[in-house]
N, C-alpha and C positions, 0 to 999 in steps of 0.2 A: 458420564461414562465416555472415553477418545472418541471425535469422528475422525482423526485421522491411522490407519490403519497401524500398526507398527513397520511394515515391510513401505509402504511411503514414508512411514516418520524416515526413516532412514536413510531413504532417495534425498527424503527434503537436508537430513543431515550433512549428508555427501555437497550437495548444490550449494546449500547454506554457507558450509565450505568456503567459499572461494569469496565471503563479503569479504571488504579488505577496511569496510567504514561500517560506524555503525547506525543502523539506519530504527528511526522513531516511530511509526504506524498509529500517528493520532486518531482518539474515534469516536469519533461526533455524532451523541445521541441525547434523548432526552428522556425524564418520566418517564412521560405521556403521549404519546400518538408516536410508538416508536414500536410497532408488530412485530420485527424481525429484529431487532437491538441485541436481548439477551441471544437468540440464536447466533447473531456478528461478532457479539461480543467473543462464548466460546468456542468460534472458529480462530481467533486473531490467537489466544488464553493460547491453542494450544500452536503457535509458531515459536514463545522466547523461549521454551526448551528445547527444544530443536537447534538453539544457539545462540551463545552473549551475546551478538552483536545485537540482536531486536528488540528491541521493546514495546509497548503498548503505553499510550496515553488516552484516560478518559477525561471525551470531554463533553459536558453539557451545555446545547444546543443553545438554551434557554436561558443561565447562569453566565455562561461565559463567550457574552455574541462578540464583545471584540477580537478573541481568538478565530471565534469561527468567520466576524466579518476580513478578518487580516489570510482565512485562509479562501473564502470565496464560498465560503459553506451556508447553504440554504435550506438543506432541505440533510432529513436522518432519511436511516445510520448513514454517514460515509467516514468515509477513511482517505485517509495521507500522510504517505510517506513520506518523511522528513528524515535529512542526516546532519550530521553540525561538519561547520569548515573546523577547520588549525586552532580556532583562540575556542572553538565549542560553541560559538552560535548556532542554529538554527539555519539549517538549507531545503529552501522550501524545490520538490521536487518538478513541481507543476504537473502531480500525475495525481489525481483525483478518482475514487469508485463514489457511486453510489448504489446505496442496495445491497444486501448479503451477496456476499463475494463467494454463493456454494454452486456445485455443481462446475459448466467450465468456467465463468467467473474466478473459483482461487484457484487457476493456474496461473489464468490475466496477474493474481496478484503476490503468485510466488515470482511470475515474472517482474516484475514493479520492487518487488523485493531488491532481489536479483543486481537489478543497475542498479537502485539508489545505492546499494550498495556496493557499485566498486563494479562488479562482473563487466566485465571488458563487450562492448555490443558483440552481437553474433549475426553482422550485415554482412551483404557482399560489400563489394571492392564500387559498382554500381552503382550499390543503392546509398555507399556513402560521400559518392561523389552527388549525387541529388541530392542529398540531405542538405549540404555542402554547398550546393546552390539558391538555398531557402535565405531571402533576402529579409523577409519579414516575419513575424513573432505570426505564426500560426497556429485556430486551434482545431482540437478535432477530438472527437464526440464519437465514442463508440459505444450505443447502445445495443442491449441482451435480453431475451426475456429465458424463462427457463421452463425446459421443455417438456 
């Protein structure tokens, strides 16, 4: 049974039509000790049918420690949106999702896919100027809990 309603699927198809480059969602999980892994996978599996530019790659945290380390993933479930450059090499978006992207977090995942896929930023000119003034790497962490 689909988690995303037909009307929401249509809205997502329209939004994902704005993607100008492919987005691969690296889904880090493990067989044991990942209580929400199956539910997270079910959510992710509903996205590729909505756009030919979206794919999902499942990575076992325990078996592929090298890839997990490369993307800084230490816990599961985790989702890392990546894109590809002109040569086909994966490009890290530096966006990470830890935990199941359900409820309000689902829309954050959709926005991350759109951003990674080349959708223009929807920021005011004032916000763009403030971001341009940032002169060092910054880590922003957003924590949310289901309510």
